[in-house]
N, C-alpha and C positions, 0 to 999 in steps of 0.2 A: 503493501500501500505505500506509494511511494507518493507524499504528502505535496507541499509548495511546487508549486508549478517555477521551471525552471531557473536556473540562478548564472550559472555562464553566461546562456542567452542573452539573462536580462529579464524576464519575465516579472518576475518578481519584484517589488521598487527593491531597489538597493538601500535604503535608511532603512530596510524595514531588517535587512537579511543579520541573519544574529550566528556570528561565530564562537568555540572555544579556543581561540590560539593560544591565549595564553590560563588553560584550564579553569574559563569562567568563562560561564555566557555576557557575551558583551556585543556591538552593534556594531557593525562590520566599520561604519564611519570614525565608530569613537578609537579602535583599537589601534593602538601604535605597532602594528608589525605588517609589512605587503605580507597580505594574503588571497589568492583567491579561493573563490567559492563555486563547489558544479553543483548543483540540484540536481536529482536525480532524473526527474521525469524528461527531462534534455535526452540524457543518456538510455533510458528505457525506449522514451519513443521511437530512438533511432537507432537502437539497436547495439550502442557504443559499450560492451562489456567489458574490453583491456584499457590497460592504458595505453597501449599502441594503437586505438581508434581515436586519442581525445588528449593526447599530451600535448598535441600544436593547436592547443585551444589555450592554453596555459602559457602565461608571459614567462620568458626561463627554462620550461620545462624541456630537455633533452631523452633522447633515448641513446641508453649505450648498451653493445652488445653484451653475453653473456654468454659465448658461443657454445660451450657443453652442454646445454641444455635449449636451446634456442629460446629463454625468456629471455625478456628485457629489464634490465635494469636501466634507473634513473639518475638524472642530474640536474642540478639547479643551479643556474646563474655559470654555469661552466668550468662547477667544483667538481673535475674527474680526469683523469688518467685512461679508463679505459677499464676492463673487464677485469675480472679476476683477483681484482684488489677488494679490502675489504666497504662496504655501501659507505658513501659519502649521505644516501637519504635516510631519515629515517620513517620507519613505518608504527602508526596507532591505530589501535580499534574501539574505539571508546577511549581516548586516551592509556589505554592499557599496552604495551610495546609487543610487536607480535616479529619472528622470525629471529635468525641469528643475526647476531654481531658481528661476525667473521663471518669471510670469505671464504674458511677451510669448512665451516657449519653449513655453506649453502646459502648466506645472506645477501648476497649481490644481487639475485633475481628479486625486483620488484612483484607486492602482492597485486594479486586482478580478485577482486570479487567481486559478483555480480551484485548489482547496483540495484534487485529487487527491495529490499530491505534497510536500504540505509536512506538516512536525513540527507545527507551532505558529504562531498567528498573537500575536502581542505587543503589548498596544498599551501601553506610557510615559506616563503625566498627568505635567504639569509639562515647563516648558523643560529642552530636554538637549543647551544649544549647547555644553557643552565635552565629550562624547564625542561630541559627529554634528555637532557645526558648524553651519551657516547651515538658517536655516529651519523649527526644530523649535521655537521661543517656545514654541510651544502643546502640543507633545506630538511622540510617534515610534508607524508602523506599524510594525513587524517581520516580514516575513517568515521565516519558516525553516524551510529543506527538511531532509528526510528524507535521509541520509548515508547512501552505501554501506555495506555489514556483509564484515565481512573473512573471517565466521564461518560463512555459513549461507545457501543459499539456498531463496529462498523468493519468490514472488509473490502476487498479488492481481487477479482478473478479477472486474468488477462490471456489471450493466445495470441500466437502474430503464425505468419510463416515468410521467409524472404529466399532468394538467390544470389547468387554471384556468379560474375561475369567468368564465364571458362570454365565452370561447374556442372556436373550432371545430375547436382545431389540437391534437394532442397532442404532449406536451412526452417525449423521451428523452434519456439518458446512456449512454455507452458511457466505461467504465477502465480502466484495464489497467497491472500494473506487473509488475518483476521485477527480481531482486538476483541476481549472481551473481558468488559468489567464484572467482576464476582461479584464483590461490596463497592462499597465507598472505599475500604483502602488497601484492598487488594483486585489487580489485572492482569491480564499475561496476553501475551501478543504470540502468533505464531506465524510462519510465511517458508512456504515453499517453492522450489523451482526447479526445471528442466530444460535443458535447451542443444541443439545440433547444430554448429557450426560448417558449413560446408566445405570442400576441399577444394583446391584449384591447383595444385600441381601434379604434374604425372613423373613416373619412376620409368624412366625409359630404359633401366637394366633390366627390369621385369614385367613389364608392361602394365605396372598399375595405373589405376586413373584417379585423379582426386586424392590422393594421399595422405594429404595435412588437413583432414578432417578432425575436428574433436566433438567434445560430448561432456556436457558439462550438467550437477544438477547437486541442490543441496539444500541447507534451511534452516532456519534461526527461530527456538523459543526465549521469550523473555516473559520476565514476571518482575512485579513491580507492587512492593507490601509499604504500605506505610501503620508503620508501629502505633506512630505516636505522631502529633502532630510535630514533635521534633527530632525524629525518627525516621527514615525509611533506607530501604535496601533494594536496589533493582540486581536480580543475576540473570544471567544469558548466556546460550548454547549455541554457537554458529558449527557447520559440518558444511566441506564444499570439495567435491570430488570434478577432476578434469580428465578425461582420457584424452589422448592425442593420437593419431595413427602416422603423422610422421611430421618432422620441424619446414616450420615453412621458407625454408634456403632453397636458391636457383642458385645450378651451377652455371655461372654465364659468364663465368671467369675466364683468366688462361688454363689453358690446360683440359680444360674440358669445352669450352666454348659452345654450353648447349644452350637452345632456343630456350626465349623467356618462355617461365612456369614450368622447367624441365630441371629435374636432380638423378642422378642417376648412384645410387645405393644399394648398398646387402637388402636382401628381404628381412622386413623385419625393423632398422634401423629405422626410431623416431618415436617407434613406440613408446608410450610416457603414462605417467600418471601423477597428479599433483593433486594429494592430501590435504585439506585445510581443517582445522579445529580448533577453535576459539572459546573459551571460558571465563566469564569473568565475575566477581558480585563485587557490588560497589554500597559501600554505607553511608550514609551523612546523619551525621548527628548536632542539633545546634543545643549548645549550651547556654543559648545566653549572648553571652558575647564574646564567646570563641566557636569558629564553626570544627567541626573534626569530618575528615575525609579519606575514605582507605580504599582502597583498590586492590584487586590481589585478582592476578590472571594467572591462566596455563593454557598453551599452546602446544598444540602438535601441527609445524610445518613438515610435510611427507615429501618430497619430490622423489618420483623415479624417472628416468628416464636411459637415452640409448641415442646415439651418435657412428657412423664411420669413419674407422680408426685406420683402415686401409691405405688411407694414400701415406702415412709414417710406415706400415708395417706390414700391410698387403700388397696386393695388385703386381708387382712385376716378379715373375718368376726367379726365383732365388730371395726372394724376402723370406721375411722375420716368419710369418706364417707358412709360407708355402715351405720353409725348409724345414720346418717345424711339425706339420702337420698334414702338408701338400696342399693344401686350399688358400687361393687368393683375399679369401674375406677377412675383416679383422674388425666385426663390430664390437664397439663396447657401450656396455651398462654400469649406470651407474643408481646410487642411491644416496642424496642428502634427506636427511632426520635427525629435526630440533625438538628438545622437549624443553619448553622453558615455560619455569615458574617467574611470577615479579609478586611483588608486595609494595605500593608505597604508602603513607603516612602523612596525612599533611594536615597542619590546622592555621585559620588565616580568623582576623578578628579586624575591626576598625577602631581607634582610637580619637573618639570625638569625631572630630569633622574632619581630620588634616593627614591620619597617620591611615592607611593601610598596611598589614604584612601578612607574612603569610612564609609559616618554616615548613619543614617537613625531612622526609628519611625515604630513599628509595634502596631496592635489593631484590638481582634476578640472581636463575640460577640457570646455566643451558648448557645440556648434555648432547652431542651431536656423534651420537657411531654411525659412522658412514662409510661407503664401499666403492670400488670401481674396480671391474671384469672387464677383460676382453679376452673373446675367444678369436679359435680360429674358424670358419665357417664359410660355408659354399655361398658365392655371390647372389647366383639364383634363386637358392630355394630357400638359403638361410639355417640350413644343414648345422648344427656346429661339431666340427671333428676334435675339439680340445680347445682347453684352457691354458691361454697365454701367460695371464696374469692373472692377479689376482689382490689389489689394494687395499687394504684394510684399517680405517683410521677413526679415534677417538678421540674427538675437541670438547674439552670443558670449559667457560666463561662465566663467572662469577666477578657477581659489581657488587658495591655497597657506595651510597653517595647519600649524603646533606646538602640541602640547598635550603637556602632563602632568598625572600623579598621582601623588598619595601617599596609603599609608594607615597613619597610626602608630597599634600595637596601644598607648595605655597601659597595659592589664592585659589579665587573660583575658577580663572582662567591658565593657571599656573603648574603643571605637577609634575616629581621626577621622578621614576620608579629605579630603584637600586639591588641589581639582586647576582648572587655567589652561588657557586657549587664544587662541591668536593669530592670525588670519585677515588674510590682503590678497586685497582681491577686485578685478577688471577687469573690463570690462561694454563692449560696443560696439552698436549700432544703426546699422541705416541703412536706407532705405525705397524704394521709386520704386513711382508710382500712376498707372496710365494707364487710358484709355475716357473717355467719354461725363460721370463722374460727376468724375472730376479736372479736365476742362476746365468745366465749369461751378462746381465748388465748392473748388477746389483751384488756379486760376490755370494753368491747361492742361496738357495729357497730351504729356509722360510731367511729374509730379511728381517732383522731386525732392530728396528730404530729406537735407539733409547729415548725414555719419555724429557720432553723438555717442559720446561715452568718457567712461566714467565709471570714479573708483579710490576704493574705502572700505576702511576696516580696522576691525576689533572686537576688544576679547577680551573673554572669559566664564569664567566661576566656578566653582565651587562648593564649599562648604562641610559636610559630612556627620559629623555625632558622631553614633555607635550605642553603647546598651549593651543587654547583654544581661542581663535581669533571672535568668533563668535556662534549660536548657536547650531550654525550648519557647516561651518569651515575647523581643521585641527590642521597647523606643523607638527612634526615630533625633527627629532634626532636619536639614531639607536646607535649604541656602540656596544657589539655584542661577539661573541666567540663562541668555538665550537670545537670539540678533536673527537678520532677518532682510537680506539685503543690501537696499541703497537701489538705481536702477541710472535709465539712462535713459526719458524719455518716447517713444512713437510718435508721431509727425508733430507733435510740438511744436515745430519751428524755423519749420514756414512760417505758423502760426497765434499766434505770440506767448503759447506755454503755457510754465509751466516746462519747462528742459530735461531734469532730473533729480530724483531723489527723495534721500532719508535714507535709512540703516536705522532700525530700530523694535529696543525690548528690552525684555524682559520680565523681572524679579525677582521670585523664586517664594520667601516662607516658609513652611515648613509642616515640623508636628509630625506623626510618623506611630507605627503600634503594628501588630505581627503578633505570633501566638503563640495555641497550642494549649489548651484545657482540656477537662475530663472526659474522659484517659486518652485525646488527640489525635478524639475525636469534634466536637470543635469545634472550629476556626480563624476566628480573629479577624484582620479585618483594617482597620484605621480611618486618617482620615487628617484634619487639618485645614490649610487654605493659605491664605494670602494670595499675589497675583500684581498686582504693579504693571507698566501697562504702558505707554512712552512714546513719545514719537513716531511715532503710530500712522499706517501708513500707510493713507489710503483711497481709493476711487475716485470720484473727480470726472468730473460730465459738463459738458463746456462749452455754455453755452446757444444760442451763434452756429451752431458747426459739428454738436454732439450727438455728437460726440468725446470719447471717455473719454481719463481721464490717473491717474496717480497722482501722490500729495503726502502731505505729512504734517501730520496732525491734533492733536487734542488728546492727554489722557491718559483712562487707564480703569484699573479695578481691576477681579479677579474673586478670589471667594473664596468661602469654601464649607466642606463636608464630605459626608465617600465613609465608607461604613460598608458591608462584608460579612463575610459570616457563609456557613461552610461543615460542614453538620452529617450527623453520622451515626449518628442515632437508634438502629438498628437494621440487623440483618443484611439488608445488599442496599440499602441506604434511602441514598441521597445527597439531600441538598436545599439548596440555594443561595440564600442573597437577597441585596440589594444596597439600599444607597435614597441619594439624592446628593441635596444641597441647593445651589444654587449663584448667586451675586448679581455677574453682568458689568454695570457701567455705566461712563458716562464717568466719572469725575472732574473734568474741566472742559471749557467747549461746544466746539465747532468754530469754528474761527477763523469772522468774520461773514463774507467773502469765499468760502466752500464754497457751493456748488450742493447739497448735503444738512446739513439742521438736525439739529442736538442739544444739548441743552444738559445740564449736569452733572446725574444720574441717572437720564439717559435708559438704559434695558437698551440692552448688544449683541443684535447678532440673532442669532437661529436657536437660540436654546439657552433647554432647558428651568431655571426653580427649581426644578422637584422634579422626579426619576426615579427610579424604581425596577424591579426586576423581580425573579420567586421562579422558582425553577426547582425540578421536583423528579421524580427517577427510582428506583422499583422495580425493583431487579431479584432473579428466582425461579428456582428449577430446574424444571423439565415432568415431567422422569422421570430416569433416570439418563446419557442422551444427549442433552436437549434442556434448554435454559433460555431466557430470556424476561427482556422488561424494558415497562415500559409508563412515560410521561413525559410531562411536560406542559411548559412555561415562559409563561409572564405578564409582558408589559413595558408597564411605564406612562411613559407620552412627556408630559410637561408641555406648558402652553399656551407658547409661543413668541412672536417677535415678530418680523418680517421687515426688512429692510434698511430704514439713513436714507431719507428722502424731503427734500423740501422743506420748508419752512418751514410754518407754519400758513395755512389748513385744510387742506394736504394731510397726512394719515393714514397713518401704517405698518401694513402690514398684520398683522392676528394671525392665527395657525394654533393652533387650539382641541388641548385635549389631547385625548388616545384612549388604548385600553387595545388590545394586540395578544396573541390568544391560539393559541399553539403547542401539539398532541401530536404521538406518536411513541408506537411499541410497534413491537417485533421481538422475531424467535424464532433462537436459533442452536443447532446440530448439528453439532461435530466441525468442521472448514472451511468450514461453510455459514451463511449468516449471509441473514436479510430482514430487512426493513425498509419500515415504513408511515410515515407520517408525513402531519399536514394543518397546515399554514399559514398563517396567521390565518383561524382555522376562522369565527369570526363575521361575516366577509366585513367588517370594520371600514373603512371610508374615512376613514381619518388622512390630514389634509393636511400635507407632507415638505414642500415650498416653490413661489414662486408669488406670482401675485397683484401691490397696487403695489410700485414700483420696483423692477419686476424689467424685464427687457430687454423683455418681451411681457408688459403688465397683465394681459392677459385668460387669460395661459396658466397651468394649476396642475401640482400632481405628487402624489398621492394614492400611500398604500400599495397596495403591488400587490393583487389580490381575494386569494380564497381557492386554496391550487394544494393539491390532493392528490396522491397520487405510491407508489410502489411501488418497490425494489429488490432484486436479489440479488447476493448477492456469493458470493465461493467464493477461497480463500486454500488457498495450496500452499506 
């Protein structure tokens, strides 16, 4: 039951949008943080169910490849050096952190939640270390779910069909939600969905068509209990499972040069599952002068996938796979499993009318028993001839933190927020490798890597003065820091690689302005920022073993301007436009010993220097009982540069700019609603990731082709 009508496109009044960016409810126009809010009706109505579908609608948000599973990682404001490193953007579900904080635990890919039971998606730009802790040096992705209502029995059912260009399949989606107030003090909410997304890529090696299809299903149960006027408990359980038939990669690069929407992989490669479980209990207690909040969370992030490693160990006669088992295929299967517990306690209060304070403590424990297995297999049938290697490792991550922030109101128009957070982190890593690969390259099977333990601590802070010029205008400055934990390096002990790497940090200097003019018909949100990034974590490849490991590199900076406008020029019309300019580049060269090459002034990867979006929607009455709307969105993604490579003559991959056009229309009659959509109307083949310096340099990922669809929904 997705509630408020869109916000990214601006259909809901910007002045009325509530955000939780600072872990409390505030109006978007009053919060001194650059934040974009996506309301879910736009995403649901247009079948935009993945970050890859809507990242270009958010200022400063970029896709980063994580090649081993085809999933997308994300970066904000250019703070990234590519895949295989610890995440730079944190993820929360109702303020409870989700996923591993490390790349070894599988924390790099971003979380895609079906939007059916979300209230909104908030994207916070710039480091958020003081309120949200580790791995938010670039920003934060917040999923906000819909809370149960104590006052109204209501529900929603929806069904839809869609088709994708160059696919022989038809997609579908079914969703349902119900809210039941059992009494004046207790209510529960239940939702569920099932979705099939057609594939459009063919495997020319096996002759299979439309292999990159996917099916997702899941649901959520949430309950709210008001034990008294001062004490409430909200509990929720979320489950989602996605099954994929193949990676969405196309082998159009050198060495393969296949046609568009074609790949050549061992049969069965790309098949994967991603299971998400998220449980939380939020308790609020009003003691009169002090409010206490407890957030308890437990999550399971279970990612199983596969890809074709024949490029390295198979294909040619005499290759490792051929010499060992007499077959040319080398499929790799892997599992990244993270079980995460977290607990946050915080107290907040107001001292008279001029001081708001908050103090809290945080703890999280992550257990990640992961593995990779490389088989020797027949490329055409996928029949396994034997096991080449099994890499079995376990990562543990434990973080303790104490934080506080105080807002001092020096006058009715001017206040200053001060905040600080001290974090202590403990990590461990151990690995056992077996099989012919360990015999040949690791000194024998089993190859046992001694357990490595690391300890880090970091202090982050923020200072935010805010001046209200009038009831509808506000300007602010923001000094904020963030950090990523360091950690142990995999397989380092046997090969003379560094055993660990250090945390890296970002410091953000920003000036922003928000306000409305022309009787609230035009809302303006502008920011100017400069980010210093120190001790950058970079992913290196050891030339002797082809093993990747993490190290600390140079310094970088990211600076830019973001301007967003939302206008309601006449009855029923909502127009939203934004433009962003970003320069993210190295401030000093990488160390001479690095196997990747970068000098001062080289651009950081995967981020556009220029990006923009324009969205229009016109609502209109059709009759006494019928109303309708038509709308469209145009997203511009500028030219990007790929991951760092070796020294010249090696060249970095270039991704050309592209424009994506989406259209939508719909009608409503009381509880009934019909939506039509066309995403990527012009069938633009924008390049997202891949090519030089990727794990598979012949592989590229493109903007999904045109998708058109229809959905019918009824509320009750």
